[in-house]
LUMTOR-701877 format. One record per residue (C-alpha): residue in three letters; y, z negated, x negated. Coordinates in Angstrom, 3 decimals. Each point is the difference from the previous one (the first is absolute). Example, Ala and Ser with C-alpha at 12.3 -4.5 7.8 and 13.67 -1.06 7.14 Angstrom:
// LUMTOR-701877
REC    aa         yy         zz         xx
REC   ALA     -4.500     -7.800    -12.300
REC   SER      3.440      0.660     -1.370
END
This chain:
// LUMTOR-701877
REC    aa         yy         zz         xx
REC   UNK     67.644    120.542     25.090
REC   UNK     -1.185     -3.387      2.220
REC   UNK     -1.412     -0.886     -2.927
REC   UNK      2.821      0.610     -2.226
REC   UNK      2.084     -2.007      2.628
REC   UNK     -1.987     -3.084     -0.047
REC   UNK     -0.613     -0.054     -3.416
REC   UNK      4.121     -0.040     -0.748
REC   UNK      0.394     -2.419      2.946
REC   UNK     -2.699     -2.632     -1.972
REC   UNK      1.752      0.912     -3.395
REC   UNK      3.726     -1.388      2.148
REC   UNK     -1.684     -2.733      1.624
REC   UNK     -1.438     -1.181     -3.681
REC   UNK      2.875      0.514     -1.760
REC   UNK      2.237     -2.214      1.996
REC   UNK     -2.600     -2.795     -1.029
REC   UNK     -1.369      0.617     -3.372
REC   UNK      1.795      0.643     -3.580
REC   UNK     -1.582      0.746     -3.193
REC   UNK      1.556     -2.829     -1.688
REC   UNK      0.571     -3.451      1.571
REC   UNK      0.978     -3.296     -0.718
REC   UNK     -1.858     -3.129      1.784
REC   UNK      0.982     -3.377     -0.200
REC   UNK     -0.444     -2.419     -3.198
REC   UNK     -1.752     -2.827      1.566
REC   UNK      2.466     -3.205     -0.089
REC   UNK     -2.458     -2.511     -1.886
REC   UNK      0.306     -3.835      0.041
REC   UNK     -1.847     -1.965     -2.641
REC   UNK     -1.472     -3.379      1.438
REC   UNK     -1.816     -2.813     -1.393
REC   UNK     -3.690     -1.006      1.957
REC   UNK     -0.595     -3.521     -0.981
REC   UNK     -1.955     -1.463      3.137
REC   UNK     -3.104     -0.879     -2.179
REC   UNK      1.021     -3.505     -1.221
REC   UNK     -1.407      1.424     -3.885
REC   UNK      2.774      2.523     -0.468
REC   UNK      3.550     -0.741     -1.271
REC   UNK      2.187     -0.475      3.015
REC   UNK      2.519      1.755      0.795
REC   UNK      3.862     -1.654     -1.238
REC   UNK     -1.632     -0.656     -3.445
REC   UNK      1.494      1.140     -3.225
REC   UNK     -3.247      1.939     -0.663
REC   UNK     -0.302      1.454      3.108
REC   UNK      3.915      1.690     -0.168
REC   UNK     -0.827      1.143     -3.252
REC   UNK     -3.080      1.764      1.242
REC   UNK      2.158      1.447      3.189
REC   UNK      2.579      1.480     -2.626
REC   UNK     -2.443      1.805     -2.221
REC   UNK     -1.370      1.389      3.001
REC   UNK      3.572      1.037      1.484
REC   UNK      1.096      1.105     -3.651
REC   UNK     -3.334      2.666     -0.648
REC   UNK      0.954      0.836      4.046
REC   UNK      3.865      0.825     -0.665
REC   UNK     -0.716      1.780     -3.078
REC   UNK     -2.205      2.224      1.468
REC   UNK      3.025      0.877      2.616
REC   UNK     -1.154     -1.863      2.861
REC   UNK      2.118     -2.208      2.226
REC   UNK     -0.857     -3.538     -0.061
REC   UNK      1.131     -2.014      2.524
REC   UNK      0.470     -4.327     -0.273
REC   UNK     -1.533     -1.898      2.884
REC   UNK      1.840     -2.908      0.212
REC   UNK      3.544      1.819     -0.111
REC   UNK     -0.988      1.926      3.093
REC   UNK     -1.977     -2.889      1.590
REC   UNK      1.975     -2.821     -0.859
REC   UNK     -2.425     -2.572      2.107
REC   UNK     -2.816      0.769     -2.027
REC   UNK      1.858     -1.760     -3.356
REC   UNK     -2.091     -3.190     -0.338
REC   UNK     -3.485      0.766      1.606
REC   UNK     -3.112     -0.253     -1.802
REC   UNK     -3.679      0.828     -0.092
REC   UNK      0.384      2.820      2.514
REC   UNK     -2.851      1.951      1.625
REC   UNK      0.250      3.539     -0.491
REC   UNK      0.477      0.321      3.858
REC   UNK      3.304     -1.910     -0.337
REC   UNK      0.974      2.537     -3.369
REC   UNK     -0.851      3.439      2.006
REC   UNK      2.021     -1.014      3.227
REC   UNK      2.667     -0.860     -2.470
REC   UNK      0.204      3.164     -1.476
REC   UNK      0.136      1.526      3.114
REC   UNK      2.867     -2.048      1.394
REC   UNK      1.486      1.224     -3.400
REC   UNK     -0.580      3.762      0.712
REC   UNK     -2.350      0.604     -3.304
REC   UNK     -2.647      2.510     -0.183
REC   UNK     -2.002     -1.279     -2.702
REC   UNK     -0.763     -3.163     -0.852
REC   UNK     -0.717     -0.900     -3.497
REC   UNK     -2.115     -3.356     -0.238
REC   UNK     -1.169     -1.984     -3.199
REC   UNK     -1.992     -3.405     -0.239
REC   UNK     -0.021     -2.036     -3.431
REC   UNK     -3.117     -1.951     -0.716
REC   UNK      0.525     -2.418     -2.685
REC   UNK     -2.542     -2.342     -1.443
REC   UNK      0.253     -3.182     -3.131
REC   UNK     -3.062     -0.981     -1.542
REC   UNK     -0.104     -3.272     -2.339
REC   UNK     -2.799      0.393     -2.415
REC   UNK      0.879     -3.479     -1.393
REC   UNK      0.922      1.365     -3.818
REC   UNK      2.433      2.492      2.011
REC   UNK      1.703      0.877      2.723
REC   UNK     -0.165      3.905      1.182
REC   UNK      1.185      2.628      3.166
REC   UNK     -0.606      2.783      1.158
REC   UNK      1.833      2.001      3.212
REC   UNK     -0.732      2.879      2.245
REC   UNK      2.123      2.123      1.720
REC   UNK     -0.699      2.067      2.790
REC   UNK      1.778      3.045      1.910
REC   UNK     -0.505      2.020      3.382
REC   UNK      1.884      2.365      1.608
REC   UNK     -0.063      0.054      3.936
REC   UNK      1.695      1.924      2.459
REC   UNK      2.026     -2.342      2.218
REC   UNK     -0.034      2.105      2.961
REC   UNK     -3.630      1.358      0.078
REC   UNK     -1.539     -3.032     -1.205
REC   UNK     -1.936      2.180     -2.299
REC   UNK     -1.369     -0.578     -4.091
REC   UNK      2.065      2.343     -2.067
REC   UNK     -1.636     -1.149     -3.421
REC   UNK     -0.257     -3.128     -2.201
REC   UNK     -0.502     -1.466     -3.683
REC   UNK     -0.895     -2.940     -1.581
REC   UNK     -0.028     -0.947     -3.881
REC   UNK     -1.189     -3.389     -1.412
REC   UNK      1.443     -1.078     -3.284
REC   UNK     -2.289      0.959     -2.870
REC   UNK     -0.312     -3.116     -1.106
REC   UNK      0.882     -3.043      0.605
REC   UNK      3.301     -1.777     -1.671
REC   UNK      0.448     -3.889     -1.586
REC   UNK      2.459     -1.849      0.612
REC   UNK      1.655     -2.339     -2.748
REC   UNK     -1.246     -3.379     -0.430
REC   UNK      3.334     -1.637      1.394
REC   UNK      0.969      2.292      2.670
REC   UNK      1.321     -0.892      3.188
REC   UNK      0.349      0.960      3.251
REC   UNK      2.776      2.764     -0.915
REC   UNK     -1.872      1.270     -2.687
REC   UNK     -2.622      0.935      2.263
REC   UNK      1.941      1.390      1.972
REC   UNK      1.317      1.922     -2.421
REC   UNK     -2.998      0.740     -1.623
REC   UNK     -1.723      0.563      3.318
REC   UNK      2.940      2.571      1.064
REC   UNK     -0.135      2.126     -3.148
REC   UNK     -3.395      0.698      0.751
REC   UNK      0.473      0.941      3.355
REC   UNK      2.778      1.965     -0.669
REC   UNK     -2.091      2.245     -2.400
REC   UNK     -2.593      0.377      2.381
REC   UNK      2.430      0.910      3.039
REC   UNK      1.543      2.862     -2.042
REC   UNK     -3.382      1.425     -0.364
REC   UNK     -0.767     -0.396      3.530
REC   UNK      3.383      1.556      0.851
REC   UNK     -0.712      3.036     -2.006
REC   UNK     -3.093      1.001      1.810
REC   UNK      1.278     -0.953      3.502
REC   UNK      3.269      1.887     -0.948
REC   UNK     -2.193      3.119     -1.138
REC   UNK     -1.599     -0.549      3.283
REC   UNK      2.961      0.721      1.991
REC   UNK      1.435      2.492     -2.225
REC   UNK     -3.342      2.239      0.732
REC   UNK      0.541     -0.675      3.630
REC   UNK      3.675      1.070     -0.011
REC   UNK      0.093      3.021     -2.746
REC   UNK     -3.455      1.469     -0.003
REC   UNK     -2.539      0.097     -2.691
REC   UNK      2.052      2.139     -1.722
REC   UNK      3.075     -2.065     -0.004
REC   UNK      2.454      2.900      1.272
REC   UNK      0.541     -1.478      3.280
REC   UNK     -1.029      3.733      1.145
REC   UNK     -2.132     -2.010      3.191
REC   UNK      2.945     -1.178      1.426
REC   UNK     -0.130     -3.971     -0.260
REC   UNK     -2.519     -2.701      0.993
REC   UNK     -1.927      0.470      3.118
REC   UNK      0.635     -2.553      3.015
REC   UNK     -2.051     -0.409      2.849
REC   UNK      2.474     -0.419      3.026
REC   UNK     -1.047     -0.320      3.558
REC   UNK      1.493      2.390      2.690
REC   UNK      0.076     -1.512      3.518
REC   UNK      0.656      2.931      2.813
REC   UNK      0.433     -1.660      3.394
REC   UNK      0.083      1.812      3.297
REC   UNK     -1.494      2.958     -1.788
REC   UNK     -2.773      1.880      2.269
REC   UNK     -3.215      1.456     -2.436
REC   UNK      1.643      3.450      0.608
REC   UNK      3.472     -1.186     -1.799
REC   UNK     -1.957     -1.290     -3.106
REC   UNK     -2.055      2.799     -0.593
REC   UNK      3.045      1.901     -0.338
REC   UNK      2.053     -2.316     -1.640
REC   UNK     -3.008     -0.908     -2.823
REC   UNK      0.538      3.504     -0.997
REC   UNK      3.198     -0.974     -1.301
REC   UNK     -1.220     -2.628     -1.672
REC   UNK     -2.005      1.656     -2.112
REC   UNK      3.033      2.065     -0.989
REC   UNK      2.230     -2.677     -1.345
REC   UNK      0.413     -0.050     -4.037
REC   UNK     -2.222     -2.679     -1.410
REC   UNK     -2.464      0.098      2.412
REC   UNK     -3.561     -1.410     -0.916
REC   UNK     -1.662     -1.034      2.991
REC   UNK     -0.310     -1.378      3.460
REC   UNK     -2.246     -1.458      2.621
REC   UNK      0.020     -2.309      3.066
REC   UNK      0.484     -3.673     -1.078
REC   UNK     -3.337     -1.769      0.892
REC   UNK      1.545     -3.103     -0.160
REC   UNK      2.609      1.343      3.157
REC   UNK      0.219      0.860      3.500
REC   UNK     -0.803      3.407      0.496
REC   UNK      0.195      0.986      3.625
REC   UNK      1.252      3.138      1.996
REC   UNK      3.223     -0.350     -0.416
REC   UNK      0.609     -2.622     -2.684
REC   UNK     -1.466      1.434     -3.733
REC   UNK      0.288     -2.450     -3.241
REC   UNK     -0.820      2.239     -3.852
REC   UNK     -0.645     -1.154     -3.146
REC   UNK      2.425      2.813     -1.996
REC   UNK     -0.554      0.194     -3.544
REC   UNK      2.912      2.098     -1.875
REC   UNK      2.178     -0.102     -2.953
REC   UNK      3.450      1.000      2.243
REC   UNK      2.759     -2.172     -0.392
REC   UNK      0.801     -2.640      2.700
REC   UNK      3.612      1.606      1.169
REC   UNK     -1.701      3.516     -0.002
REC   UNK     -3.123     -0.814      2.066
REC   UNK      2.875     -1.141      2.934
REC   UNK      1.858      2.830     -0.286
REC   UNK     -3.689      1.933      0.148
REC   UNK     -0.653     -1.828      3.454
REC   UNK      3.244      0.931      1.085
REC   UNK     -0.622      3.391     -0.754
REC   UNK     -3.473      0.651      1.237
REC   UNK      1.170     -1.901      3.348
REC   UNK      2.900      2.717      0.630
REC   UNK     -2.159      2.946     -1.394
REC   UNK     -2.424     -1.149      3.132
REC   UNK      2.720      0.251      2.455
REC   UNK     -0.580     -3.963      0.368
REC   UNK      2.377     -3.176      0.272
REC   UNK     -1.034     -3.188     -2.100
REC   UNK      0.987     -2.887     -1.136
REC   UNK     -1.153     -1.354     -3.868
REC   UNK     -0.014     -3.417     -1.009
REC   UNK     -0.622     -1.018     -3.692
REC   UNK     -1.404     -3.180     -1.248
REC   UNK     -1.297     -0.268     -3.370
REC   UNK     -2.589      3.088     -0.568
REC   UNK     -0.462      0.076      4.107
REC   UNK      1.650      2.964      2.035
REC   UNK     -0.403     -0.511      3.592
REC   UNK      0.819      3.317      1.820
REC   UNK      0.672     -0.587      3.872
REC   UNK      0.368      3.087      2.105
REC   UNK      2.799     -0.232      2.352
REC   UNK     -0.905      1.779      3.115
REC   UNK      2.475      2.490      1.632
REC   UNK      0.093      0.175      3.318
REC   UNK     -1.300      3.000      2.502
REC   UNK      2.049      1.920      2.288
REC   UNK     -1.204     -0.469      3.523
REC   UNK      2.106      1.629      1.567
REC   UNK     -1.338      2.270      2.998
REC   UNK      1.067      3.906     -0.438
REC   UNK      0.130      1.448      3.317
REC   UNK     -0.382      3.637      0.302
REC   UNK      2.112      0.375      3.417
REC   UNK      3.196      1.789     -0.541
REC   UNK      2.201     -2.108      2.622
END
């Protein structure tokens, strides 16, 4: 009888956090040109804009949300030759989950009898919060193009831009397929529940015994993949930092953490910054009233 009762309790608790079909967050994407290398085509040029549009269109047509950096962060409008650290910082400030970074290389060779040109486009996906590479792809033009004898600056920009935009479509397709696989799964059905994210969970003022109970709930949450102590975090007897891998939607994770506090009869405050969730335990004062056994 006791075993049956315990089994029913586990099922009830699991039902509080798990549902067979769940929807994770679609990643917020931002397409950004990486032009720190002096051999690349800089941000702001017409070639750069054509390539950015090719990337964005490939992702939008697949159903992803693509956000414009300049529309959200107005003070970045004119900066060029930016290091990747600046791009990542801007993406964090804009609330992006994944950056689609691209780089355009070009070369013009004067052979005496003819002037030829070629381009190469590189693209990669970067998890903004975790700083983790999700994939990369690059395409080199299969052959050199030949510029007309009277090709001026405008002509060169048009020819290079046309070639670069064609290559960008190929790179965008590869990166789009990478993202679609992560969100929809290998069969494309979406049954896996969305894209996996690396959350950081910080528990402050929790004892080791408190965390033993809390970790059981973390594993019950829908979309759970794995968790471990953050090797780069500060972990003490009352402060615990975890790397939490899950497909759970961010709003649902917040709700589930609150539910777990309630189930464990604990009081706490939860703050969220990006993919970092900080749970701070609020200690309740003990009743130190001395009870007397005397009748009078």
